[in-house]
C-alpha positions as CSV (number, residue, x, y, z in Angstrom):
1,M,-141.8,13.4,-9.9
2,A,-138.1,14.3,-10.2
3,K,-137.2,12.2,-7.2
4,S,-138.9,9.1,-8.5
5,L,-137.1,9.6,-11.9
6,V,-133.7,9.9,-10.2
7,L,-134.5,6.8,-8.0
8,T,-135.5,4.8,-11.1
9,I,-132.3,5.8,-12.9
10,C,-130.2,4.8,-9.9
11,L,-131.9,1.4,-9.6
12,L,-131.5,0.8,-13.3
13,L,-127.8,1.7,-13.1
14,A,-127.3,-0.6,-10.1
15,G,-129.0,-3.4,-12.0
16,V,-126.9,-2.9,-15.1
17,T,-123.7,-2.8,-13.0
18,A,-124.6,-6.0,-11.2
19,W,-125.4,-7.7,-14.5
20,A,-122.2,-6.5,-16.1
21,Q,-120.1,-8.0,-13.2
22,S,-121.8,-11.4,-13.3
23,P,-119.6,-14.2,-14.6
24,P,-120.1,-15.2,-18.3
25,A,-122.3,-18.2,-19.1
26,E,-120.4,-21.4,-19.9
27,T,-120.0,-22.3,-23.6
28,P,-122.0,-25.3,-24.8
29,A,-120.0,-28.5,-25.3
30,N,-120.1,-28.2,-29.1
31,H,-118.7,-24.7,-29.1
32,Q,-115.7,-25.2,-26.8
33,T,-112.6,-23.3,-27.8
34,A,-109.3,-25.1,-28.0
35,A,-106.3,-23.6,-26.2
36,A,-103.6,-22.3,-28.5
37,P,-100.5,-24.4,-28.5
38,P,-97.5,-22.8,-26.8
39,S,-95.4,-20.7,-29.2
40,T,-92.0,-22.0,-30.1
41,K,-88.8,-20.4,-31.5
42,D,-89.9,-21.4,-35.0
43,D,-93.1,-19.5,-34.5
44,A,-91.2,-16.4,-33.3
45,A,-88.8,-16.7,-36.3
46,A,-91.7,-17.0,-38.7
47,M,-93.4,-14.0,-37.1
48,R,-90.2,-11.9,-37.4
49,Q,-89.8,-12.9,-41.1
50,E,-93.5,-11.9,-41.8
51,I,-93.0,-8.6,-40.0
52,E,-89.9,-7.9,-42.2
53,Q,-91.9,-8.7,-45.3
54,L,-94.6,-6.3,-44.3
55,K,-92.1,-3.6,-43.6
56,Q,-90.6,-4.1,-47.1
57,T,-94.1,-4.0,-48.6
58,L,-95.1,-0.9,-46.8
59,C,-91.8,0.9,-47.5
60,G,-91.2,-0.6,-50.9
61,S,-92.8,2.3,-52.8
62,D,-90.9,5.3,-54.1
63,E,-91.9,7.4,-51.0
64,C,-92.7,6.1,-47.6
65,H,-95.3,7.8,-45.6
66,P,-93.8,9.7,-42.6
67,M,-96.3,8.1,-40.2
68,M,-94.9,4.6,-41.0
69,L,-91.4,5.5,-40.0
70,P,-91.9,4.8,-36.3
71,V,-93.3,1.4,-37.2
72,A,-90.2,0.3,-39.1
73,A,-87.1,-0.6,-37.2
74,K,-85.0,1.1,-39.9
75,P,-85.9,4.0,-42.1
76,C,-87.3,3.3,-45.5
77,T,-84.8,3.3,-48.4
78,G,-87.4,4.0,-51.1
79,G,-86.1,1.1,-53.3
80,G,-88.5,-1.2,-54.9
C-alpha cells in the first residue's frame, strides 16, 4: 500500500514537472502583444524627474520614516 502511494506521488510529480517545462501556448492573433518601443534619453529624463517628485512627496512631510532613507538619494530635509 505504501509503495503504491509513493509510486503514485512520484509519477504525479514527474508529470507536473514535464507539464511545467513545456513551452507556453501561442497567443491568438487578436491578443498579440506589441513590443515596447526602445527607450530614449527623453524617457530616461522623464523617469528621473518622476522619481525626484516621488522622493519629494515621500519626504515632504514633517518627519520622514527611517525606512525610506535608503530609497532617497539624499536624506529628507523635512520641509514641506
